[in-house]
C-alpha positions in Angstrom: 5.0 9.6 10.1 3.7 9.1 13.6 0.9 7.1 15.0 -0.9 6.8 18.2 1.2 5.1 20.9 -0.5 1.7 20.8 -1.6 -0.3 23.7 1.0 -3.0 24.5 -0.2 -6.5 23.9 0.4 -8.8 26.9 2.5 -11.7 25.8 3.0 -12.7 29.5 -0.3 -14.5 29.5 1.2 -17.1 27.1 2.6 -19.7 29.4 5.7 -21.7 28.4 5.5 -25.4 27.7 4.7 -27.6 30.8 2.8 -24.9 32.6 -0.9 -24.4 33.0 -3.7 -27.0 33.0 -4.2 -29.7 30.4 -6.0 -27.9 27.5 -8.2 -31.0 27.0 -9.9 -30.3 30.3 -11.1 -26.8 29.6 -14.8 -25.9 29.9 -16.7 -24.0 27.3 -15.9 -20.3 27.3 -17.3 -17.6 25.2 -15.3 -14.7 26.6 -11.9 -15.3 25.0 -10.8 -18.2 27.1 -9.8 -21.6 25.9 -12.5 -24.1 25.9 -13.2 -27.8 25.1 -15.3 -28.4 22.0 -19.0 -28.1 22.6 -22.1 -27.7 20.5 -21.3 -24.1 19.6 -23.9 -23.0 17.0 -21.3 -21.1 14.8 -19.1 -24.2 14.6 -22.1 -26.3 14.0 -23.1 -24.1 11.1 -19.6 -24.6 9.7 -19.8 -28.3 10.1 -23.2 -28.5 8.4 -22.0 -26.3 5.6 -19.0 -28.6 5.0 -21.1 -31.7 5.1 -23.9 -30.3 2.8 -24.1 -32.2 -0.5 -23.5 -30.2 -3.6 -26.4 -29.4 -5.8 -26.6 -31.0 -9.2 -23.7 -29.8 -11.4 -22.3 -27.6 -8.6 -18.6 -27.7 -8.0 -17.1 -27.4 -4.6 -15.9 -23.9 -5.4 -19.3 -22.8 -6.5 -20.8 -24.3 -3.4 -18.3 -22.4 -1.3 -19.4 -19.1 -2.9 -23.1 -19.7 -2.1 -24.6 -17.7 0.7 -23.1 -19.0 3.9 -25.3 -20.9 6.3 -26.3 -18.8 9.3 -26.1 -20.1 12.8 -29.1 -20.0 15.1 -28.3 -16.5 16.4 -27.9 -15.0 13.0 -24.1 -15.1 12.7 -22.5 -16.1 9.4 -19.0 -17.4 8.8 -17.0 -14.7 7.0 -13.5 -16.3 7.5 -12.6 -20.0 7.4 -9.0 -21.3 7.0 -6.5 -23.6 8.6 -3.5 -22.1 10.4 -1.0 -22.6 13.2 -1.7 -20.4 16.2 -0.9 -19.8 19.8 -4.3 -19.1 21.5 -4.6 -16.6 24.3 -5.3 -17.1 27.9 -3.9 -20.3 29.4 -2.3 -21.6 26.2 1.4 -22.6 25.9 4.0 -21.1 23.7 3.9 -24.1 21.4 1.6 -23.5 18.4 -1.2 -25.9 17.5 -2.8 -26.5 14.1 -6.5 -25.8 13.8 -9.2 -23.9 12.1 -9.7 -20.1 12.2 -13.3 -19.0 12.0 -14.7 -15.6 12.2 -18.2 -14.2 12.1 -19.3 -10.6 12.5 -19.3 -11.1 16.2 -16.6 -13.5 17.2 -13.2 -14.9 16.3 -12.9 -18.6 17.0 -9.7 -20.7 17.0 -10.7 -24.3 17.1 -8.8 -27.6 17.3 -10.1 -31.1 17.9 -9.4 -30.7 21.6 -10.1 -27.1 22.4 -11.2 -23.7 21.1 -10.7 -20.1 22.0 -13.5 -17.6 21.4 -12.7 -13.9 21.1 -15.6 -11.4 20.9 -14.9 -8.8 18.2 -15.8 -6.1 20.7 -13.0 -7.3 23.1 -10.2 -6.7 20.5 -8.1 -3.6 21.3 -5.1 -4.2 19.1 -4.2 -5.9 15.7 -0.5 -6.0 14.9 0.3 -7.5 11.5 3.8 -8.9 10.5 5.3 -8.5 14.0 6.4 -11.9 15.2 6.6 -11.9 19.1 10.0 -13.2 20.3 8.3 -15.9 22.3 7.1 -17.6 19.1 9.5 -16.4 16.4 11.0 -19.8 16.0 7.6 -21.2 14.9 6.3 -18.4 12.5 7.4 -16.5 9.5 4.5 -14.1 9.3 1.8 -13.5 11.9 -1.1 -11.3 13.0 -1.1 -10.7 16.8 -4.6 -10.0 18.2 -4.8 -8.3 21.6 -8.1 -8.6 23.5 -9.5 -8.1 27.0 -11.3 -10.6 29.1 -12.6 -9.0 32.3 -9.8 -6.7 33.3 -7.0 -8.9 31.9 -5.3 -8.4 28.6 -4.6 -11.5 26.5 -2.8 -12.2 23.2 -3.5 -14.6 20.4 -0.9 -15.1 17.6 -2.0 -16.6 14.2 0.7 -17.6 11.7 0.7 -18.6 8.1 1.8 -17.5 4.6 1.9 -13.8 4.1 -1.0 -13.6 1.6 -3.4 -15.5 3.8 -2.5 -13.6 7.0 -2.8 -10.2 5.2 -6.2 -11.0 3.7 -7.5 -12.3 7.1 -6.1 -9.2 8.8 -8.0 -6.9 6.5 -11.2 -8.7 7.3 -10.5 -8.5 11.0 -9.9 -4.8 10.8 -13.2 -4.3 8.9 -15.1 -6.5 11.4 -13.7 -4.4 14.2 -14.3 -0.9 12.7 -16.9 -1.0 9.9 -20.1 0.8 10.9 -18.6 2.7 13.7 -19.9 6.2 14.5 -17.3 8.8 14.0 -17.1 12.6 14.5 -15.4 14.1 11.5 -14.1 17.6 10.6 -13.4 17.8 6.9 -11.6 19.8 5.9 -10.1 21.0 9.1 -7.3 22.7 7.1 -6.7 23.4 3.4 -3.0 24.0 3.0 -2.0 25.9 6.1 -5.4 27.7 6.4 -7.6 26.6 9.3 -11.2 26.1 8.1 -14.3 26.8 10.1 -15.9 23.5 9.2 -18.4 22.1 11.7 -17.9 18.6 13.0 -20.5 16.1 11.9 -21.4 12.5 12.8 -21.0 9.9 10.1 -20.3 6.3 9.6 -17.0 4.6 8.7 -16.1 1.9 6.2 -12.7 0.4 5.4 -11.6 -0.4 1.9 -8.2 -1.5 0.9 -7.4 1.8 -0.8 -9.3 4.2 1.3 -11.3 5.0 4.5 -14.8 5.9 3.5 -17.1 8.2 5.5 -20.5 7.5 3.9 -22.4 10.1 5.9 -25.8 9.6 7.5 -29.4 9.6 6.5 -29.8 13.3 6.8 -27.3 15.6 5.2 -27.1 19.3 5.8 -25.5 21.5 3.1 -22.0 20.4 2.3 -22.3 17.1 4.3 -21.6 14.9 1.3 -19.9 11.5 1.8 -16.1 11.6 1.4 -13.1 9.3 1.6 -9.4 9.5 2.4 -7.3 7.9 -0.3 -4.6 6.1 1.7 -2.1 6.5 -1.1 -2.5 10.2 -0.7 -1.7 10.4 3.0 1.3 12.6 3.8 1.3 12.5 7.6 -1.0 11.5 10.4 -0.8 11.8 14.2 -3.1 11.2 17.1 -3.6 14.1 19.5 -5.8 14.7 22.5 -8.6 17.3 22.2 -11.6 18.3 24.1 -14.6 17.2 22.1 -18.1 17.8 23.4 -16.7 18.7 26.9 -14.7 15.4 27.2 -11.1 14.5 26.4 -10.9 12.4 23.2 -8.2 11.1 20.9 -8.4 12.8 17.5 -6.8 11.3 14.4 -5.4 14.2 12.3 -4.7 13.0 8.7 -2.9 15.2 6.2 -3.5 14.1 2.6 -3.8 15.3 -1.0 -7.2 16.1 -2.4 -7.7 17.7 -5.8 -3.9 18.5 -6.0 -3.9 20.4 -2.7 -3.0 19.5 0.9 -6.0 18.9 3.1 -6.2 17.9 6.8 -9.1 15.9 8.1 -9.8 15.2 11.8 -11.5 12.0 12.9 -12.6 11.0 16.4 -14.5 8.1 18.0 -15.7 7.7 21.5 -13.8 4.5 21.8 -10.0 4.7 22.4 -9.9 1.0 21.5 -11.2 1.7 18.0 -9.0 4.8 17.6 -6.0 2.7 18.3 -7.1 0.1 15.7 -7.9 2.7 13.1 -4.4 4.2 13.6 -2.9 0.7 13.2 -4.9 0.2 10.0 -3.7 3.5 8.4 -0.1 2.8 9.2 -0.3 -0.7 7.9 -1.9 0.1 4.6 0.4 3.1 4.0 3.4 0.9 4.8 2.2 -1.8 2.3 1.7 0.8 -0.5 5.0 2.5 0.3 7.0 -0.7 0.3 5.7 -1.6 -3.1 7.3 1.5 -4.7 10.4 1.7 -2.6 12.7 0.4 -5.3 10.8 2.0 -8.3 12.9 4.4 -10.3 11.2 6.2 -13.2 12.8 8.2 -16.1 11.6 11.8 -16.3 9.4 11.2 -19.4 7.8 8.1 -17.8 7.0 10.1 -14.6 5.5 12.9 -16.8 3.2 10.3 -18.3 2.1 9.1 -14.9 1.4 12.7 -13.7 -0.4 13.3 -16.9 -2.7 10.3 -16.3 -3.4 11.6 -12.8 -4.1 15.1 -13.9 -6.2 14.6 -17.0 -9.4 12.9 -18.0 -9.9 10.0 -20.4 -11.1 12.3 -23.1 -7.7 14.1 -23.3 -5.2 13.2 -26.0 -2.3 12.4 -23.7 0.3 11.9 -26.4 -0.4 15.3 -27.9 -0.5 16.9 -24.5 3.0 15.5 -23.7 4.3 15.9 -27.2 5.0 12.2 -27.6 4.7 9.8 -30.5 2.1 7.0 -30.0 4.9 4.4 -29.8 6.7 6.4 -27.1 3.5 6.7 -25.0 2.9 3.0 -25.4 6.5 2.3 -24.2 6.1 4.5 -21.1 2.7 2.9 -20.3 4.3 -0.5 -20.5 7.0 0.5 -18.0 4.4 1.9 -15.6 2.3 -1.2 -15.8 5.4 -3.4 -15.2 6.0 -1.3 -12.0 2.4 -1.8 -10.9 1.7 1.9 -11.1 -1.2 1.7 -13.7 -3.9 -0.8 -14.2 -3.4 -1.5 -18.0 -0.8 -1.2 -20.7 -3.2 0.7 -22.9 -5.4 3.8 -22.6 -7.8 4.2 -20.9 -6.2 3.1 -17.7 -6.1 4.2 -14.0 -3.4 4.7 -11.5 -3.0 2.0 -8.8 -2.6 3.1 -5.2 1.1 2.8 -5.7 0.9 5.1 -8.8 -1.1 7.7 -6.8 1.5 7.6 -4.1 4.3 8.3 -6.5 2.4 11.2 -8.0 1.5 12.6 -4.6 5.2 12.5 -3.5 6.1 14.3 -6.7 3.5 17.0 -6.1 4.7 17.3 -2.5 8.3 17.7 -3.6 7.3 20.5 -6.1 5.2 22.3 -3.4 8.0 22.3 -0.8 
């Protein structure tokens, strides 16, 4: 599988210990630089939310789930956790412990002495799980965020336990890409046959299991919303095409749809966003693939999985596969233990990992 050659993050902007100015003397910056703490309205909203007394009978967890207080300019806190990080700009290699906050507009890394503010629109790369050599002695699992201030590339590295970093990364991808206007050709190919499908403008929304193109307010015939199941992806690549008389990057995704191979083509005017979307597809596919790397299924168990994929809930699967009820129950239990189905009993659905296994089986049959 190939992906777009991603823009290189610039680790050279992270100065080694002993170099650079004292971080306690920074001035407030809202462009991705390091700053001393000021009366930032988003941070102030966070402080007020933390200090707010709980309502009668309300637990801390319940209070946390309440609608987040908005700052003066309408931002709301969608991420809030404590982590070790190396902030971009003039920061040193040595990590500091602080709070990671994110709104729909900004990522803020705040300590008691300084803060770094990264506009979401300035982010050009998100690399998950790749620990830069400059900080590998400090972190086990990281997300590296590349962003631009003026004409200068900077890098911020945030480390923590794997689950926390992965959840935060998904939210960061969504903040960066959700709502983007895309130009889509679907299907561009069915099997090896090139389709005369017109391109259309649509939105874009990231889910864990799929990339959704919800369409727009006015649909012409055939312009229904559609989604790409990331467990069904066979291959994707980024190519350069002329779109509306200008050179654009086009993401070509080959995937299974209704048991046949379909190719969809997606483009956005922003190369920055195209790079991040390519990163997202590769990341999620890698996560799903790694979960089934060591799974080995007996032939009858695989037949049950394919049967679940191919039939509806109203079909008697045991009779279809000529299995006794106890045999079917046994195979469902094995599939559930391998995280390939959602339940040990019918009705149940395939997980993304289960769909990937079936798609690979179908692909092998079609070769």
